[in-house]
C-alpha positions in Angstrom: -35.8 -19.2 -50.8 -32.7 -20.8 -52.4 -31.2 -17.4 -52.7 -31.7 -16.8 -48.9 -30.0 -20.1 -48.2 -27.1 -19.1 -50.4 -26.8 -15.7 -48.7 -26.7 -17.5 -45.3 -24.0 -19.8 -46.6 -21.9 -16.9 -47.9 -22.3 -15.1 -44.5 -21.2 -18.2 -42.7 -18.1 -18.2 -45.0 -17.6 -14.4 -44.1 -18.0 -13.5 -47.8 -20.1 -10.5 -46.9 -19.7 -8.6 -50.2 -21.0 -11.5 -52.3 -23.8 -12.2 -49.8 -24.8 -8.5 -49.9 -24.8 -8.4 -53.7 -27.0 -11.5 -53.8 -29.8 -10.0 -51.7 -30.8 -7.7 -54.5 -32.0 -10.7 -56.6 -34.9 -11.1 -54.2 -37.9 -9.0 -55.4 -39.3 -6.3 -53.2 -42.8 -7.8 -53.3 -41.4 -11.2 -52.3 -42.5 -12.5 -48.8 -38.8 -13.4 -48.3 -37.7 -9.8 -48.8 -37.7 -8.8 -45.1 -35.5 -11.8 -44.4 -33.2 -10.7 -47.3 -33.0 -7.1 -45.9 -32.2 -8.5 -42.4 -29.4 -10.6 -43.9 -28.2 -7.5 -45.9 -28.2 -5.4 -42.8 -26.1 -8.1 -41.0 -23.7 -8.1 -44.0 -23.2 -4.3 -43.7 -22.8 -4.5 -40.0 -20.1 -7.1 -40.4 -18.4 -5.0 -43.2 -18.4 -2.1 -40.8 -16.6 -4.2 -38.2 -14.0 -5.0 -40.9 -13.6 -1.5 -42.2 -10.1 0.0 -42.2 -11.3 3.6 -42.2 -13.9 5.5 -40.2 -15.5 6.7 -43.4 -16.1 3.1 -44.7 -17.3 2.1 -41.3 -19.9 4.9 -41.1 -21.1 4.2 -44.6 -21.6 0.5 -43.8 -23.4 1.2 -40.5 -25.7 3.7 -42.2 -26.5 1.1 -44.9 -27.2 -1.5 -42.2 -29.5 0.9 -40.3 -31.4 1.7 -43.5 -32.1 -2.0 -44.1 -33.3 -2.4 -40.5 -35.5 0.7 -40.6 -37.1 -0.5 -43.8 -38.0 -3.9 -42.2 -39.4 -2.2 -39.0 -41.5 0.3 -41.0 -43.2 -2.4 -43.0 -46.5 -3.6 -41.6 -46.1 -7.0 -43.3 -42.9 -8.0 -41.4 -43.4 -11.2 -39.4 -43.1 -11.0 -35.6 -40.0 -13.3 -35.5 -38.2 -11.2 -38.1 -39.2 -8.0 -36.3 -37.6 -9.3 -33.1 -34.4 -10.2 -34.9 -34.3 -6.9 -36.6 -34.9 -4.9 -33.4 -31.9 -6.8 -31.9 -29.7 -6.1 -34.9 -30.8 -2.5 -35.0 -29.9 -2.0 -31.3 -26.5 -3.5 -32.0 -26.0 -1.2 -34.9 -27.0 1.9 -32.9 -24.4 0.9 -30.3 -21.7 0.5 -32.9 -22.6 4.0 -34.2 -22.1 5.4 -30.8 -25.7 6.3 -30.3 -25.7 4.6 -26.9 -28.9 6.2 -25.4 -30.9 5.2 -28.6 -29.4 1.7 -28.5 -30.4 1.3 -24.8 -34.0 2.4 -25.5 -34.2 0.1 -28.4 -32.8 -2.9 -26.6 -34.7 -2.3 -23.4 -38.1 -2.4 -25.3 -37.1 -5.7 -26.9 -36.0 -7.1 -23.6 -39.2 -6.2 -21.8 -41.6 -7.1 -24.6 -40.7 -10.8 -25.2 -39.6 -12.4 -22.0 -39.3 -15.9 -23.2 -37.7 -15.4 -26.6 -34.0 -15.7 -27.4 -33.9 -12.1 -28.7 -35.1 -10.8 -25.3 -32.2 -12.3 -23.5 -29.8 -11.4 -26.3 -31.1 -7.8 -26.1 -30.7 -7.7 -22.3 -27.1 -8.8 -22.5 -26.4 -6.3 -25.3 -28.2 -3.6 -23.2 -26.0 -4.4 -20.2 -22.8 -4.0 -22.3 -24.1 -0.8 -23.8 -24.9 0.7 -20.4 -21.4 -0.1 -19.3 -20.1 1.6 -22.5 -22.1 4.7 -21.5 -20.7 4.6 -17.9 -24.2 3.9 -16.6 -22.9 1.0 -14.4 -25.7 1.0 -11.8 -28.3 0.9 -14.6 -26.4 -2.1 -16.1 -26.5 -4.0 -12.8 -30.2 -3.2 -12.4 -30.8 -4.7 -15.9 -28.8 -7.8 -14.9 -30.9 -8.2 -11.7 -34.1 -7.9 -13.8 -32.8 -10.6 -16.1 -31.7 -12.9 -13.3 -35.1 -12.6 -11.5 -37.3 -13.0 -14.6 -35.4 -15.5 -16.7 -37.2 -18.7 -17.6 -35.8 -22.1 -18.4 -32.6 -21.7 -20.4 -33.9 -24.1 -23.1 -36.3 -21.3 -24.1 -33.4 -19.0 -25.1 -30.7 -21.2 -26.5 -30.4 -21.2 -30.3 -27.6 -22.0 -32.8 -26.9 -18.3 -33.1 -26.9 -17.7 -29.3 -25.5 -20.7 -27.4 -25.3 -20.8 -23.6 -21.5 -20.6 -23.7 -21.8 -17.2 -25.5 -24.3 -15.9 -23.0 -22.0 -16.9 -20.1 -18.9 -15.5 -21.7 -20.5 -12.1 -22.4 -22.0 -11.8 -18.9 -18.7 -12.8 -17.3 -16.6 -10.6 -19.6 -18.7 -7.5 -18.6 -17.9 -8.1 -14.9 -14.2 -8.4 -15.9 -14.5 -5.0 -17.6 -15.7 -3.5 -14.3 -12.8 -5.2 -12.4 -10.3 -3.8 -15.0 -11.9 -0.4 -14.5 -11.3 -0.8 -10.7 -15.0 -0.3 -10.0 -14.8 -3.1 -7.4 -18.0 -2.3 -5.5 -20.0 -2.4 -8.8 -18.2 -5.6 -9.8 -19.0 -7.2 -6.5 -22.7 -6.4 -6.8 -22.6 -7.6 -10.4 -21.0 -10.9 -9.5 -23.6 -11.6 -6.8 -26.4 -11.3 -9.4 -25.2 -13.7 -12.1 -28.2 -15.4 -13.9 -28.8 -19.1 -13.7 -27.0 -19.9 -16.9 -23.8 -18.9 -15.1 -22.7 -21.4 -12.5 -21.0 -21.1 -9.1 -17.6 -21.4 -10.6 -18.1 -18.3 -12.7 -19.0 -16.4 -9.5 -16.0 -17.8 -7.6 -13.6 -16.9 -10.4 -14.9 -13.4 -10.5 -15.0 -12.9 -6.7 -11.6 -14.3 -6.1 -10.0 -11.9 -8.6 -12.0 -8.8 -7.8 -11.7 -9.0 -4.0 -8.0 -9.7 -4.2 -7.5 -6.6 -6.3 -9.9 -4.6 -4.1 -7.9 -5.5 -1.1 -4.7 -4.5 -2.8 -6.2 -1.1 -3.8 -7.2 0.0 -0.3 -4.6 2.5 1.0 -2.4 1.2 3.9 -3.7 3.2 6.9 -4.7 1.9 10.3 -8.4 2.9 9.8 -8.5 1.0 6.5 -7.0 -2.3 7.8 -10.3 -4.0 8.8 -11.9 -3.5 5.4 -8.7 -4.4 3.6 -8.4 -7.6 5.5 -12.1 -8.4 4.9 -11.6 -8.2 1.1 -8.5 -10.4 1.2 -10.3 -13.0 3.3 -13.2 -13.0 0.9 -10.8 -13.5 -2.0 -9.1 -16.3 -0.1 -12.3 -18.2 0.5 -13.2 -18.0 -3.2 -9.8 -19.3 -4.2 -10.0 -22.1 -1.7 -13.4 -23.1 -3.0 -12.0 -23.2 -6.5 -9.3 -25.6 -5.4 -11.9 -27.9 -3.7 -14.2 -27.9 -6.6 -11.6 -28.3 -9.4 -8.7 -30.3 -7.9 -7.4 -31.3 -11.4 -7.6 -27.8 -13.0 -4.4 -26.4 -14.5 -4.9 -23.3 -12.3 -5.0 -25.4 -9.1 -1.5 -24.5 -7.9 -2.0 -20.8 -8.6 -5.4 -20.8 -6.8 -4.0 -22.6 -3.8 -1.1 -20.1 -3.5 -3.4 -17.1 -3.9 -5.7 -18.5 -1.2 -2.6 -18.9 1.1 -1.5 -15.3 0.4 -4.9 -13.7 0.7 -5.6 -15.5 4.0 -2.3 -14.1 5.3 -3.0 -10.6 4.1 -6.5 -10.9 5.6 -5.1 -11.8 9.0 -6.4 -15.3 8.9 -3.1 -16.9 9.7 -4.4 -20.3 10.9 -6.4 -20.7 7.6 -3.3 -19.7 5.6 -1.1 -22.2 7.5 -3.7 -25.0 7.0 -3.5 -24.5 3.3 0.3 -24.3 3.5 0.4 -27.9 4.9 -1.4 -28.9 1.7 1.0 -26.9 -0.4 4.1 -28.3 1.2 2.8 -31.9 0.8 2.2 -31.4 -2.9 5.1 -29.3 -4.1 8.6 -30.6 -5.0 11.4 -29.7 -2.6 12.7 -26.9 -4.9 9.4 -25.0 -4.5 9.0 -25.5 -0.7 11.1 -22.6 0.6 8.4 -20.1 -0.3 5.9 -22.1 1.7 8.1 -22.2 4.7 8.7 -18.5 4.4 5.0 -17.5 4.3 4.4 -20.0 7.2 7.1 -18.2 9.2 5.5 -14.8 8.5 2.2 -16.2 9.7 3.7 -17.6 12.8 5.5 -14.3 13.6 2.1 -12.5 13.3 0.7 -15.0 15.7 3.6 -14.4 18.2 4.7 -18.0 17.8 8.3 -17.0 17.3 10.0 -20.3 18.1 8.0 -22.1 15.4 8.6 -19.2 13.0 12.4 -19.5 13.6 12.2 -23.2 12.8 10.5 -22.5 9.5 13.2 -20.0 8.6 15.9 -22.5 9.5 14.2 -25.0 7.2 14.8 -22.6 4.3 18.4 -22.0 5.2 19.1 -25.7 5.7 17.1 -26.9 2.7 20.2 -26.9 0.4 17.9 -25.4 -2.3 19.3 -22.5 -4.2 16.7 -19.8 -3.5 16.9 -16.0 -2.9 14.6 -16.6 0.1 17.6 -17.7 2.1 18.5 -14.0 2.4 15.0 -13.1 3.5 15.1 -15.9 6.0 18.4 -14.7 7.5 17.0 -11.2 7.8 13.8 -12.3 9.6 15.7 -14.8 11.7 18.0 -12.0 12.8 15.0 -9.9 13.8 13.6 -12.7 15.9 16.9 -13.3 17.6 17.1 -9.6 18.4 13.7 -9.7 20.0 14.9 -12.5 22.2 18.0 -10.4 23.1 20.2 -13.0 21.4 22.4 -10.3 19.9 25.3 -12.5 18.7 23.1 -14.8 16.7 21.2 -11.9 15.2 24.4 -10.1 14.3 25.8 -13.2 12.7 22.8 -13.7 10.3 22.9 -10.1 9.2 26.6 -10.2 8.6 26.2 -13.3 6.4 23.8 -11.3 4.2 26.1 -8.3 4.1 29.3 -10.2 3.4 28.0 -12.9 1.1 26.7 -13.0 -2.5 24.2 -10.2 -2.1 25.0 -6.9 -3.7 24.2 -3.5 -2.1 21.6 -2.9 -4.8 19.5 -5.7 -3.3 16.6 -4.5 -1.0 17.5 -7.3 1.4 21.1 -6.1 1.6 19.8 -2.6 2.4 17.4 -3.9 5.1 20.2 -6.0 6.6 22.4 -3.0 6.9 19.6 -0.9 8.4 18.7 -3.6 10.9 22.4 -4.1 11.9 22.8 -0.4 12.6 19.5 -0.2 14.6 20.4 -3.4 16.4 23.8 -2.2 17.4 22.3 1.1 18.6 19.7 -0.7 20.7 22.2 -3.0 22.2 24.6 -0.2 23.1 21.8 2.0 24.5 20.3 -0.9 26.6 23.7 -2.0 28.0 24.6 1.6 28.9 21.3 2.3 30.6 21.7 -0.9 32.7 25.2 0.0 33.7 24.2 3.6 34.6 21.3 2.2 36.7 23.7 0.0 38.6 26.1 2.8 39.2 23.4 5.2 40.4 22.0 2.5 42.7 25.5 1.6 44.1 28.3 4.1 43.3 30.9 1.8 44.9 30.4 -0.6 42.0 31.3 2.0 39.4 34.5 0.3 38.4 32.8 -3.1 38.2 30.7 -1.6 35.4 33.6 -0.2 33.4 33.5 -3.3 31.1 29.8 -2.9 30.4 30.1 0.8 29.7 33.1 0.3 27.4 31.2 -2.5 25.5 28.2 -0.2 25.1 30.5 2.5 23.8 31.9 0.1 21.1 28.4 -0.9 20.1 27.3 2.7 19.7 30.5 3.5 17.7 29.9 0.6 15.3 26.2 1.6 15.0 27.3 5.1 14.0 29.6 3.6 11.3 26.8 1.4 10.0 24.3 4.1 9.9 26.7 6.5 8.2 27.4 3.8 5.6 23.6 3.4 5.1 23.2 7.2 4.5 26.0 7.3 2.0 24.8 4.4 0.0 21.0 5.1 0.1 20.6 8.9 0.0 16.9 8.8 -0.8 15.8 6.2 1.7 12.6 7.5 3.5 14.1 6.6 6.9 17.0 9.1 6.4 15.8 11.6 9.0 15.2 8.8 11.6 18.7 7.4 11.0 20.3 10.9 11.4 18.5 11.4 14.7 19.5 8.0 15.9 23.2 8.8 15.0 23.0 12.1 17.0 21.6 10.2 20.0 24.3 7.5 19.6 27.0 10.2 19.8 25.4 11.7 22.9 25.1 8.3 24.6 28.8 7.5 23.8 29.9 10.6 25.8 29.3 8.7 29.0 32.4 6.4 28.5 35.0 9.2 28.4 33.1 11.2 31.0 33.2 8.1 33.3 36.9 7.6 32.8 37.7 11.3 33.4 35.7 11.2 36.6 37.0 7.9 38.0 40.6 7.8 36.7 42.0 10.8 38.4 45.4 9.3 38.9 46.1 8.8 35.2 48.7 10.8 33.4 48.2 14.0 31.6 48.4 12.5 28.1 45.6 10.0 28.9 43.5 12.8 30.2 44.1 14.9 27.1 43.2 12.0 24.9 39.9 11.4 26.8 39.1 15.1 26.6 39.8 15.2 22.9 37.7 12.1 22.4 34.9 13.6 24.3 35.1 16.9 22.4 35.0 15.0 19.1 31.8 13.2 20.2 30.2 16.5 21.2 31.1 18.3 18.0 29.9 15.4 15.9 26.6 15.1 17.7 26.0 18.8 17.2 26.9 18.4 13.6 24.5 15.6 13.0 21.7 17.6 14.7 22.4 20.5 12.4 22.6 18.3 9.4 19.2 16.7 10.3 17.6 20.2 10.7 18.9 21.5 7.4 17.8 18.4 5.5 14.3 18.5 7.0 13.9 22.2 6.3 15.1 21.7 2.7 12.6 18.8 2.4 9.8 20.9 3.7 10.3 23.4 0.8 9.6 20.5 -1.6 7.0 18.5 0.2 4.5 19.0 3.0 5.9 18.2 6.5 4.7 15.2 8.4 4.1 14.7 12.1 7.3 12.6 12.3 9.4 15.2 10.5 8.0 18.0 12.7 8.9 15.9 15.8 12.5 15.3 14.5 12.9 19.0 13.5 12.0 20.1 17.0 14.4 17.6 18.6 17.2 18.7 16.2 16.9 22.3 17.4 16.8 21.4 21.1 19.3 18.6 20.7 22.0 20.9 19.4 21.1 23.7 21.9 21.1 21.3 24.9 24.6 20.1 24.0 25.9 23.7 24.2 24.0 24.2 27.5 25.3 21.0 29.1 28.9 21.8 27.9 28.4 25.2 29.6 28.9 27.1 26.4 26.1 29.5 27.3 26.6 32.1 24.6 26.4 29.5 21.8 23.4 27.9 23.6 21.6 31.2 23.7 22.0 31.5 19.9 20.8 28.0 19.4 17.8 28.4 21.7 16.9 31.7 20.0 16.8 29.9 16.6 14.4 27.4 18.1 12.2 30.1 19.6 12.1 31.9 16.2 11.2 28.7 14.4 8.3 27.9 16.8 6.7 31.3 17.2 3.6 31.2 19.4 4.1 27.5 20.0 4.8 25.8 23.4 8.3 24.9 22.0 9.1 28.6 22.0 8.2 28.8 25.7 10.7 26.1 26.5 13.4 27.8 24.4 12.8 31.2 26.1 13.1 29.5 29.5 16.4 27.9 28.5 17.7 31.3 27.2 16.9 32.7 30.7 18.8 29.9 32.4 21.8 30.5 30.2 21.7 34.2 31.0 21.5 33.4 34.7 24.6 31.2 34.5 26.4 34.1 32.8 25.4 36.4 35.6 23.2 38.6 33.3 20.3 38.9 35.8 18.5 41.7 34.0 18.7 39.9 30.7 17.4 36.8 32.4 14.5 38.7 33.9 13.6 40.2 30.5 13.7 36.7 28.9 11.3 35.3 31.6 8.9 38.3 31.1 9.0 37.7 27.4 8.2 34.0 28.0 5.2 35.0 30.2 4.0 37.4 27.4 4.4 34.5 25.0 2.4 32.2 27.2 -0.6 34.6 26.8 -0.2 34.7 23.0 -0.2 30.9 22.6 -3.8 30.1 21.4 -6.0 27.8 23.5 -6.2 25.3 20.7 -2.4 24.6 21.3 -3.0 23.6 24.9 -2.8 19.9 24.0 0.8 20.3 22.9 2.1 21.7 26.2 2.5 18.3 27.9 3.7 16.7 24.7 6.7 18.9 24.1 7.3 20.7 27.4 7.4 19.7 31.1 4.4 21.8 32.1 0.8 22.5 31.1 -0.4 26.1 30.6 -1.1 26.6 34.3 2.2 25.0 35.3 4.1 27.3 33.1 2.3 30.4 34.5 3.2 29.2 38.0 6.8 28.4 37.1 7.5 31.7 35.3 5.8 33.8 38.0 7.9 32.0 40.7 11.2 32.5 38.7 10.5 36.2 38.1 9.6 36.8 41.8 12.8 35.0 42.8 15.0 37.2 40.6 13.3 40.4 41.7 13.8 39.4 45.3 17.5 38.7 44.9 
């Protein structure tokens, strides 16, 4: 008995070699021998954990298993020692990698002695082993069984298995599932924690797992409801933690995570309510980020005036923070939505001409927004002027100033977009920007056209200058359409095309061809439309291209060629499969029946003439 006490002391001191050597002093026939073998097995198990080579580890585990089998095979082993041995044997089998055997061993012990410490310890070990074996659903089923059948915790707590150890191991297993990104299993696991885990354990786990789960959901419209639901669940858990533990060291982190997750979950009012608490607690130097998120929430709620005030609070806070640049960018966007162009432009220029470097994402976005804003301003002002001129031609000259201003906006937008493309060659919006540049060149044509049409009394030099300016705009527009087409086709060789790139590709073909057509350069237009027809074989787009080819030939006086082109178009109409019918109205002016009627009418008219 004294030897057993000494062995236990040596084990407590982690002197496993000495403890193991001492167990041999206890005779085989002694009633204390099973206890000695149990301690010897534990020593070998501990030595296996410390082994620096696989060979040493395997030898120690084999020795431990030998001791445990010896105890279990003896009919004289006391029940309490047998329970302890079964638990240690299961742990050893797990360490040896014999996971199925370990689960069987531990499961029998768990089910055979419901109200003994070894039963609960075996259950927890079994859960961990099942997760090791990637049998996660079985692990959760085992957890549910423990949770439903556990008795008073006092029945299980011992000096070798305190409640804190039980809780830590149960919680840690859930964290393993979270780290493995098995969020659905982790959620089910967290909802079945046993009574010795408290509500705070569940809240900590749920806050973390639902936040990560929400972040993991791909950003697609169909996924948004589920993504937001996960973030709201995380936010509620974080908020509950702040309410239950207001003095915890993690309080500020929990509060901010609740704010962010409510925002990501679309619960903007709840996010703003917590932001009021955040702003009342934080020192002035930390408040800009609160004002910024509040502005984002208000923008999402269409409360733009309040959002603008929050953004101004950041800019006027006299706190050195990079969020000032974000605030300027968002403030510019809000002013642009209100058609306050000068204010919007000023905020963007402050970002572009201040301390920010072009490498900054905010500098990049500011340049992009300025180019887009200038284009929108120029387009809108031009369309308004054209509408007034069409409604009342006598007021054409009164609109000269508006048209000229729109021309300047469009020119500056082209310069800004060109700078963007040069600086950021790999930006994913590259195709969109090129297309917008081409449209800007086409819109800008209206100003020299208007001057040539209205200023007939000007001298020859001025006329030549306007014609040269006009020609330059046309050539550049065609060049950008061509560049856009070439870049999309090159990209399609490396990556699958998208609906957006297909749309822009189609417009690049027809944009260039239409410019030739409207400039009455019909031979070049025929070549460009033929390229489009060949690109979109047996598609509605090819029908539009064939029709335009026929119109070019008609303008050139080539009636027979025009007739053949229309007949080719009618044959093409029959070859376009029915599943493409939905595209007719999307990319051409007619549906299938309308095209048949149009082509038949055109052919009949040509034959009659």
